[in-house]
Each structure stands twice: as C-alpha cells, then as structure tokens.
C-alpha positions in Angstrom: -79.3 1.1 -22.5 -79.4 -2.1 -20.0 -76.0 -4.0 -19.4 -76.9 -7.1 -21.2 -73.7 -8.9 -20.2 -75.0 -9.8 -16.6 -78.4 -10.8 -18.0 -78.9 -14.5 -18.1 -81.3 -14.0 -21.1 -79.8 -11.6 -23.3 -76.2 -12.5 -23.0 -76.5 -14.0 -26.0 -78.5 -11.5 -28.3 -81.7 -12.7 -29.7 -81.6 -13.6 -33.3 -82.3 -11.1 -36.1 -86.2 -11.4 -36.9 -85.6 -12.9 -40.1 -83.3 -15.7 -38.6 -85.9 -16.3 -35.9 -88.5 -16.5 -38.4 -86.4 -19.3 -40.6 -85.7 -21.1 -37.2 -89.2 -21.2 -36.1 -90.7 -22.0 -39.7 -88.4 -25.1 -39.7 -89.2 -26.0 -36.2 -93.0 -26.5 -37.3 -91.5 -28.8 -40.2 -90.2 -31.3 -37.6 -92.7 -30.9 -34.7 -96.5 -31.7 -34.2 -98.5 -30.3 -31.4 -100.6 -33.4 -29.4 -103.9 -30.9 -29.7 -103.1 -31.1 -33.7 -102.5 -34.7 -34.1 -105.7 -35.3 -32.2 -107.7 -33.0 -34.3 -106.4 -34.7 -37.3 -107.0 -38.1 -36.0 -110.4 -37.2 -35.1 -111.4 -35.9 -38.5 -113.0 -38.8 -40.6 -110.9 -40.4 -43.1 -107.2 -40.4 -43.7 -105.2 -37.8 -41.5 -102.6 -38.1 -43.8 -99.9 -39.6 -41.8 -99.3 -42.6 -39.7 -98.7 -42.2 -36.0 -95.7 -44.3 -34.5 -95.6 -45.3 -30.9 -91.6 -45.4 -30.2 -91.8 -47.0 -26.8 -91.3 -50.7 -25.3 -93.9 -53.3 -25.4 -94.5 -52.9 -21.8 -95.1 -49.2 -22.4 -97.4 -49.9 -25.4 -99.4 -52.6 -23.2 -99.8 -49.8 -20.4 -101.4 -47.3 -23.0 -101.0 -45.8 -26.3 -102.8 -43.8 -28.6 -105.5 -45.2 -30.6 -104.7 -46.0 -34.2 -100.9 -45.7 -33.7 -98.5 -48.3 -35.0 -95.9 -49.9 -32.4 -92.4 -49.8 -33.5 -90.0 -49.2 -31.0 -87.0 -47.3 -31.8 -84.5 -50.1 -31.6 -86.4 -52.0 -34.1 -86.9 -49.4 -36.9 -84.0 -50.1 -39.0 -85.5 -53.6 -39.3 -89.0 -53.2 -39.1 -89.9 -50.0 -40.6 -89.8 -51.3 -44.4 -92.5 -53.6 -43.2 -94.8 -51.4 -41.3 -94.5 -48.1 -43.2 -95.3 -46.6 -46.5 -92.1 -44.6 -47.3 -94.6 -42.2 -49.2 -96.8 -41.6 -46.2 -95.6 -39.3 -43.4 -94.7 -40.4 -40.2 -95.4 -38.9 -36.7 -93.2 -40.3 -34.0 -94.0 -40.1 -30.1 -92.9 -41.5 -26.9 -93.1 -41.0 -23.1 -93.1 -37.1 -23.0 -90.8 -34.5 -23.0 -87.9 -36.2 -21.0 -87.6 -39.1 -23.4 -85.8 -38.5 -26.7 -86.9 -42.0 -28.4 -89.1 -40.3 -30.8 -86.6 -38.0 -31.6 -84.3 -41.2 -32.2 -86.8 -43.1 -34.0 -87.7 -39.7 -36.2 -83.8 -39.6 -37.2 -83.7 -43.2 -38.0 -86.9 -42.8 -40.1 -85.6 -39.9 -42.0 -82.3 -41.8 -42.8 -84.5 -44.8 -44.1 -86.0 -42.0 -46.6 -89.4 -41.2 -44.7 -90.7 -37.6 -44.3 -91.2 -37.5 -40.2 -92.3 -35.1 -37.6 -92.2 -35.5 -33.7 -95.2 -35.5 -31.7 -94.4 -32.8 -28.8 -95.3 -33.9 -25.4 -95.7 -37.5 -26.1 -97.7 -39.8 -24.5 -97.7 -37.8 -21.3 -99.1 -34.7 -22.9 -101.8 -36.7 -24.7 -102.8 -38.1 -21.6 -102.7 -34.9 -19.5 -104.6 -33.0 -22.5 -107.7 -35.4 -21.8 -107.5 -38.0 -25.1 -108.5 -41.1 -25.0 -106.2 -43.7 -24.9 -106.0 -47.6 -25.2 -105.0 -50.4 -23.0 -105.4 -54.2 -22.7 -108.4 -53.3 -20.8 -110.2 -51.2 -23.1 -110.4 -47.3 -24.0 -109.4 -45.0 -21.3 -109.6 -41.5 -20.5 -108.5 -39.0 -17.9 -109.8 -35.7 -16.9 -107.6 -32.8 -18.6 -104.8 -31.3 -16.7 -106.1 -27.4 -16.7 -102.5 -26.5 -16.8 -102.0 -28.4 -20.4 -105.5 -28.0 -21.3 -107.6 -25.3 -19.7 -111.2 -26.3 -19.2 -112.4 -22.8 -19.7 -112.7 -21.9 -23.3 -110.1 -19.9 -24.0 -107.8 -18.8 -26.7 -104.2 -19.4 -26.0 -103.0 -18.4 -29.3 -101.8 -22.2 -30.0 
C-alpha cells in the first residue's frame, strides 16, 4: 500500500463514491458550461433562462454575449426586480475564472428568490471557444482556441 501521508493528492482521502456523486450532482445544479449556454441560445425559441452579464459598463462595452442582460453585480439588489422575472432561471457570467463577480451576483439573485446558475469560464471562455459577441462596432468572433475548443472533431466527454 502506498504511503498517502506524503502524497499531496491523497493526503486527504477521496470522498466515498456516494458522497462524490452527491457533490458533483449538486455542482451541476449551480454551474453551466459555456458550450451548453451557447447551444441553448442557438436553438430557435426561448432558452428557458436569462443570461446576465455582471461586469461593469466599460467591460460590457468591450464585448458581451448577444442577448445578455447587463446587470452589474453591485446593482443587483436595486435593479434585479425591474430587469428580471423571478419565475425565469438566471445564468450569470463575468470576465472569466479569475473573477467572482458572477458568483457574487448569483448569490444576490438567489437571496432575492431567483433560481440561478453561474456560467463557468465567463466571457473569456465564450470568446476563447469561438462564439460570437457584440461590441459597439457590431458582432465579432475570434478563432476558437484549440486548447478550449479543439478544431478536430473529437469527443472530449463533456
């Protein structure tokens, strides 16, 4: 048997399979993947949620996801009631993995009674995966980053 006291990965033992399944099931209730959000928005009709950009006005002006509602995190308490229907689930996003604005906005929205998920990767990964975004000059799209959206058709298991 391997000594797990010095192994940085196994120093704390992995959870039991049932506990791990419960954790990962719960995680999916709180998070949405950029590709899944893009697919839902690409379908004709109502995606069943409202996408909320939680960044500043300056960031919104640099580029945002088409169809998103602009609601900066700090303004959620005073403006959510005017901009969002509490009966419609919300998906929040901010800049990217290094930004917790979407998390803070999701918390504020949940405290106001909204069903909410956070889009993992934020605007950064939206752009990196090659999806179109809007700016003051029109719609733009960058080539997909092969590290996030492989060009070769392959099943990543996502």
